[in-house]
Each structure stands twice: as structure tokens, then as C-alpha cells.
N, C-alpha and C positions, 0 to 999 in steps of 0.2 A: 239311855242305852249308848254307849260307845260305838262310835262310827269303826267299822273294820278297815284299817288300815293296810293299802297291800304294803310289802316288803320282799325287796328282792335278797336272798342270803348270798356272800362275798364268800364268807369263810367261816365256818364252824368247828371247833376241836376243843380240846381239852382246855386250852387255855383262853381263848378265846372265841366271840363271836361278829362277826361283821356285818352290818346291813345297811341297804341302801333303799330309803323311802321315795320313789317316785313322784307321789303325790306332793310330797313335800320338800323336795332335791336334798335332803340327809343323807348323809354318811353318820352311822351309826356303830362304836365299837362298843363292846362289854369284854373286859378283863373277866374271866372264872377262877382264876389266882397270880400271884404273881410270875411275868414272863421279862424275860432278857435276852441279849444275844439273836441269833437266828432265828428263833420264834416272833418275839418283839418285831426286830426288820420286816418278816414276811407281814405280820399284820400290818404294820404300817405302809405297808408297800400297798397292800391290797386295798386297803383305804385310799390312797392314793390314786391306785390306778380306778378305783369307781369315781372320785371326783373327775376326773380327766373323761372318762367316760362317757357321764352322763350330765357332764357341765356344770355340777354342784358346786356350792360355796360355802356349805355348811357342814359343819361336824360334833359329833358329840361323842364325847369320853366321857364313860364310865369307866371310872378308874377304883372305883370302891375295893378291890381286892389287890388292886396294886400297893408297891411301894417304890424307894429310890432307884432310880435306871441309873444302874452303872457308868463310870465315868465312859468308855468305849464306845457305849451305845449311844449315850448322849452326845457324843462328839460326833458319830454317825447321823443322829437326828438334824442336830446343826448345819454338817457340811453338804449332806447329800438329799436326806428325807423332806427337810423343811425348804431346801430352795425348789425343791419340785415338787412339792406338794403349794406353795406360795403362786407358785408357775403355772400351775392346772389353774388356779381361781378362788383359792382359799380366802375364806374373809371371814368368817364366824366361827367360834369356837367354845361351848360350851361344856364345863367340865365338871363331873361330880367327882368331887372330892375323894381320896382313898380315906379310908379309915384308920391307915395306921400314920401317926404324925411325922414320920418320916418322910413317909410320901406324900403327905401335904407340904412340909417345905422345899421337898424337891419340883413336885408340879408347880407350886407357887413360884419359884424360880425360873423355871422353863417359861411358864404363862407371862410373866412379866416380860422377859426377852422377846417374846410373839409379839407382844401390845407393842413395843417398840420397834417392832417389823412389818408391823399394821395389820394383826388381825385382832380382830374385837373379841374379847374374852369374858367370860362370866363366867365364876364359880358356883355350882350347886351343891346340894345335899341329896336331892332329889330327882330322878332321872324324868319325871315326867314334868316338872318344872323346868327343868334343863329343855325338853323338848318342844313347852312352850314357849319360851324365852326365843329359841331357833325360829320357829314355824312365826314369829313375828318379825321377821328380820328380813328385809328387800329379799328378793330372788336374784339380783343382778348381778 
């Protein structure tokens, strides 16, 4: 029988759900459909706020329904979102790959950049495997 894990819902709308797992100190987003612009930026920013508020270092990105991020969103991510998120203590990133090939190419490029910037990153096809890997990383 699976243990019931408590989670705090940070955001839940037609585009994305974001949860925080206090027992695991993990922020987890799940895209329900392709998102970009204001919706994407708000979602990522809410995840960062959760990292800051709870002192977490781990993020699970379930991007199966996402695709390639538009250039202006990527620039925003690089110059605004990532520096704030890294400063909040982000260290470990588990990525459930997008189903679309273009999305896979895009997230692979982004992940390579984040690894160079000090975030330990691993790709998965299954969210449960991604969660298990994050659970095995240190909470520091």
C-alpha cells in the first residue's frame, strides 16, 4: 500500500499544476498543455517562490505535454527566472521529457545550460522514477 504523501497545491489551472511536497522538499510542476508567455512565466515564478518559501532545492518538471519554448520566454528564463531560482537554492532538476521531438530538443538544450550553471539534472520518461531520483538526493 502506498504511503499518502502530503502536498501543498501552489497553482492549478488549465495549463499547469504546481505542488510542493513538504516531506520530500520537492517542487513539482506538471504542464497540462503547451504554455508560453505570461502563463509560463507566472507558473515558473510560482515554483521559484515555493523554493524560496520552503527552503527546497529540488524541482520535478513533468513536461510531457509541453513543446519548444519561444525565444522571448527562453531569454526571460535565462536572464530573470534562472538567476532568482538558483539564488533560492535550486540544486537538483528531474525532467520528464516532452512527448514532442521538438520539445525534447529544446529541453535538452536548456538542461545542458543549467548543468553548466551548477544544477544537477537527469532526464526521465516516468514521473515516479523522476520523483524517486529526487528523493535520493541530499536535502542540503
